[in-house]
C-alpha positions as CSV (number, residue, x, y, z in Angstrom):
1,M,99.2,31.4,8.8
2,L,101.3,32.8,11.5
3,V,102.9,35.3,9.1
4,F,99.5,36.3,7.5
5,A,98.6,37.1,11.3
6,S,101.6,39.1,12.0
7,Q,101.0,41.0,8.8
8,D,97.4,42.1,10.0
9,A,99.1,43.4,13.4
10,I,101.8,45.4,11.3
11,T,98.4,46.8,9.2
12,K,96.6,47.4,12.2
13,V,99.6,49.6,13.5
14,L,99.7,51.3,9.8
15,V,96.4,52.2,9.5
16,Q,95.9,54.1,12.6
17,E,98.4,56.9,11.0
18,F,98.0,56.1,7.3
19,A,95.4,55.8,4.5
20,V,95.0,52.1,3.8
21,A,95.8,52.8,-0.1
22,Q,99.5,54.0,0.6
23,F,100.7,51.0,1.8
24,I,98.8,48.8,-0.3
25,M,100.0,50.8,-2.9
26,L,103.7,49.7,-1.9
27,R,102.7,46.2,-1.3
28,Y,101.3,45.8,-4.9
29,W,104.3,47.2,-6.6
30,L,106.9,45.2,-4.9
31,F,104.3,42.4,-5.6
32,L,104.4,43.3,-9.5
33,L,108.2,43.2,-9.3
34,F,108.0,39.8,-7.9
35,A,105.6,38.6,-10.6
36,L,107.3,40.2,-13.5
37,G,110.6,38.3,-12.2
38,Y,108.5,34.9,-11.5
39,A,107.0,35.3,-15.0
40,H,110.0,36.0,-16.9
41,L,111.6,32.9,-15.9
42,R,108.4,30.8,-16.3
43,G,108.5,31.3,-20.1
44,G,108.1,34.9,-20.4
45,I,105.9,37.7,-19.7
46,A,104.2,38.4,-22.9
47,M,103.3,34.4,-22.5
48,A,102.0,35.1,-18.7
49,A,99.8,38.1,-19.8
50,R,97.7,35.8,-22.4
51,T,94.7,35.2,-20.9
52,Q,91.2,33.4,-22.0
53,H,89.2,35.8,-19.5
54,P,90.5,39.1,-19.7
55,W,87.5,40.7,-18.2
56,L,87.1,38.0,-15.4
57,Q,91.0,38.5,-14.7
58,L,90.4,42.3,-14.2
59,L,87.2,41.4,-11.9
60,R,89.3,39.1,-9.9
61,S,92.1,41.4,-9.6
62,L,89.6,44.4,-8.5
63,L,88.1,41.9,-5.8
64,S,91.5,41.0,-4.5
65,V,92.8,44.6,-3.7
66,G,89.3,45.3,-2.6
67,E,89.3,42.6,0.0
68,I,92.9,43.6,1.4
69,A,91.5,47.2,1.3
70,I,88.2,46.6,3.3
71,F,90.0,44.2,5.8
72,S,92.7,46.4,6.3
73,L,90.1,49.2,7.1
74,G,87.9,47.2,9.4
75,L,91.3,46.3,11.7
76,R,91.3,50.3,12.5
77,Y,88.1,49.7,14.3
78,L,88.3,46.3,15.5
79,G,90.6,43.7,17.0
80,L,92.8,41.3,15.4
81,A,90.6,38.1,16.9
82,E,87.3,39.9,16.2
83,S,88.3,41.0,12.8
84,H,89.3,37.2,11.9
85,A,86.5,35.7,13.7
86,L,83.9,37.2,11.4
87,F,86.4,36.8,8.0
88,A,86.6,32.7,8.9
89,V,83.3,32.9,7.5
90,F,84.5,33.1,4.2
91,P,85.2,29.4,3.1
92,L,81.3,28.8,4.1
93,L,80.4,31.8,1.5
94,A,82.4,30.8,-1.1
95,M,80.8,27.2,-0.7
96,A,77.0,28.7,-0.8
97,L,78.0,30.8,-4.1
98,A,79.8,27.9,-5.8
99,G,76.2,25.8,-5.2
100,A,74.2,29.0,-6.5
101,V,76.4,30.5,-9.1
102,L,78.7,27.4,-10.5
103,G,75.9,24.7,-10.1
104,E,78.2,22.6,-7.7
105,F,76.1,19.9,-5.8
106,I,76.7,21.0,-1.8
107,G,74.8,18.3,0.0
108,L,72.7,18.5,3.0
109,R,75.9,18.2,5.0
110,R,77.5,21.0,4.0
111,W,74.4,23.2,3.9
112,L,74.0,22.4,7.7
113,A,77.7,23.1,8.1
114,A,76.9,26.8,6.6
115,A,74.3,27.3,8.9
116,V,76.3,26.4,11.8
117,G,78.8,28.9,10.4
118,F,76.1,31.7,9.9
119,A,74.9,31.1,13.7
120,G,78.3,31.6,15.1
121,T,78.4,35.0,13.1
122,L,75.1,36.1,14.9
123,V,76.5,35.0,18.0
124,I,79.4,37.5,17.4
125,L,77.3,39.9,16.0
126,R,74.4,39.6,18.9
127,P,72.1,41.5,16.7
128,G,69.3,43.0,18.8
129,Q,71.5,43.1,22.1
130,G,72.6,46.5,21.7
131,L,76.2,45.4,21.2
132,F,76.1,45.4,17.2
133,E,78.7,47.5,15.5
134,L,78.6,48.7,12.2
135,A,82.1,48.2,11.8
136,A,81.6,44.6,12.5
137,L,80.2,44.8,8.9
138,I,83.7,45.8,7.2
139,P,85.5,42.2,7.7
140,L,81.9,40.8,6.8
141,S,82.1,42.5,3.4
142,A,85.6,41.7,3.1
143,A,84.6,37.8,3.6
144,L,82.1,38.1,1.0
145,A,84.7,39.7,-1.5
146,F,87.1,37.0,-0.7
147,A,84.4,34.2,-1.1
148,V,83.7,36.0,-4.5
149,Y,87.3,36.2,-5.5
150,N,87.5,32.6,-5.0
151,L,84.7,31.8,-7.3
152,V,86.1,33.8,-10.1
153,T,89.5,32.6,-9.2
154,R,88.0,29.0,-9.9
155,L,86.2,29.9,-13.2
156,V,89.4,31.5,-15.1
157,S,91.9,28.7,-13.7
158,R,90.1,26.3,-16.0
159,E,92.1,27.9,-18.9
160,D,94.9,30.6,-17.3
161,G,97.8,29.1,-15.2
162,F,98.9,30.2,-11.9
163,T,101.5,32.5,-13.5
164,T,98.7,34.5,-15.4
165,N,96.7,34.8,-12.6
166,M,99.3,36.2,-10.5
167,L,100.7,38.4,-12.9
168,Y,97.1,40.2,-13.6
169,M,96.5,40.3,-9.8
170,A,99.5,42.2,-9.2
171,A,99.3,44.6,-12.2
172,V,95.9,45.6,-11.8
173,G,96.5,46.0,-8.2
174,A,99.7,47.9,-8.6
175,V,97.6,50.5,-11.1
176,V,94.4,50.7,-8.6
177,S,96.3,51.2,-5.5
178,T,98.4,53.7,-6.8
179,V,95.6,56.0,-8.3
180,F,94.2,55.9,-4.8
181,G,97.8,55.6,-2.9
182,L,99.4,58.7,-4.3
183,Q,96.0,60.8,-3.8
184,A,96.6,60.1,0.2
185,W,100.3,59.8,0.1
186,Q,102.0,61.4,3.6
187,P,105.6,60.8,4.0
188,P,106.2,57.8,6.7
189,S,109.2,57.9,9.2
190,P,112.0,55.5,9.0
191,G,110.5,53.3,11.2
192,E,107.1,53.1,9.5
193,W,109.0,52.7,6.1
194,G,110.7,49.9,7.8
195,L,107.0,48.6,8.8
196,M,105.4,49.0,5.2
197,G,108.7,47.3,3.8
198,V,108.1,44.3,6.5
199,L,104.7,44.2,5.4
200,S,105.3,44.1,1.6
201,V,108.2,41.3,1.8
202,S,106.3,39.1,4.1
203,G,103.2,38.9,2.1
204,I,104.9,37.8,-0.9
205,F,106.7,35.0,1.5
206,A,103.6,34.2,2.8
207,H,102.1,33.1,-0.3
208,L,105.5,31.4,-1.4
209,L,105.3,29.2,1.5
210,L,101.5,28.5,0.8
211,V,102.1,27.7,-2.7
212,K,105.1,25.2,-1.4
213,A,102.6,23.7,1.0
214,L,100.5,22.7,-2.0
215,E,103.1,21.1,-3.6
216,Y,103.3,18.7,-0.8
217,A,99.7,18.2,0.4
218,P,96.1,18.5,-1.3
219,A,94.5,21.7,-1.0
220,G,91.6,19.5,1.1
221,V,94.3,18.6,3.7
222,L,95.3,21.9,4.4
223,Q,92.3,24.0,4.2
224,P,91.6,22.9,7.9
225,F,95.1,24.7,8.6
226,N,93.6,27.9,7.4
227,Y,91.6,28.7,10.8
228,S,95.0,28.5,12.7
229,L,94.9,32.1,11.3
230,L,92.5,33.0,14.0
231,I,94.3,31.1,16.9
232,F,97.5,33.3,15.7
233,A,95.5,36.5,15.5
234,M,94.1,36.2,18.9
235,L,97.5,35.3,20.5
236,I,99.2,38.4,18.6
237,G,96.2,40.7,19.6
238,L,96.7,39.7,23.0
239,V,100.5,40.1,23.4
240,V,100.9,43.1,21.1
241,F,97.9,45.0,21.8
242,G,96.4,43.6,24.8
243,D,93.3,42.7,23.2
244,F,91.5,39.5,24.0
245,P,87.9,38.9,22.8
246,D,85.0,38.3,25.2
247,T,83.0,35.1,25.8
248,W,80.3,35.7,23.2
249,T,83.2,36.1,20.1
250,L,85.2,33.0,21.2
251,V,81.8,30.8,21.2
252,G,80.7,32.5,17.8
253,A,84.3,31.8,16.5
254,A,84.2,28.2,17.6
255,L,81.1,27.8,15.9
256,V,82.4,29.2,12.5
257,V,85.3,27.2,12.6
258,A,83.5,24.0,13.4
259,G,81.3,24.5,10.5
260,G,83.6,25.1,8.3
261,C,85.9,22.2,9.2
262,Y,82.9,20.2,8.8
263,A,82.1,21.7,5.6
264,I,85.5,20.5,4.7
265,G,85.5,17.0,5.9
266,A,82.2,16.1,4.3
267,P,82.4,13.9,1.5
268,K,81.1,15.0,-2.1
269,L,77.5,13.7,-2.4
270,T,75.8,12.8,-5.6
271,N,72.1,12.7,-6.1
272,S,71.8,9.3,-5.5
273,S,74.0,9.3,-2.2
274,A,72.8,8.6,1.1
275,V,73.1,11.8,3.5
């Protein structure tokens, strides 16, 4: 989570000077090279390219690159803490969508947790108080895209493996980002090349750490640690950019995190279970 937060700080610097598509294109091409190498070691690229859900793989890959692009754009207008405070609602959105689309039983406690998280989002946005910024809708849109991405990933993962999922995400992301990245290309300085390189390599490193963590602990145990990203974002935003969220943003973020952790800790219920 610290690496992810650091990535967003670099993105916030780059997005002030460059089109989002430019550095996302570099990220995805390096990611594609890694995915091809990984697939080669795991049984071959041809085998990894076999999928039972080609259209769903295309959809989830588009959602992935779209979410990254939308969130990166939001960093141009909002601070790290504000962006992550709003984005932190995505697990609750994913839970609600799983109930509505996949028919998964959610239970009253998880719906209550979603309501608490939604209340926290309203506290951050403060509609009707003259403080609402349209830019706040950008990280919320990214959160929705990421929630749908998680939903589609859950569907395809029933038959497609990790290597296949990674290969399609890298390949589709590289193609789509290149279409827009080449049109917006402007030559970076040596220092900016360095930042783009760090951004690309650290993205792969962070995902490898996440995969390694999942080898040692169940996803349910690790999920609450995702909220440490918000803490790291606040600290980096303060140290690097001199930004610190106001009191209402802190209160709203606390509600979002509390709702998310409560939803994660709530037991899975059946229709015959006591609430």
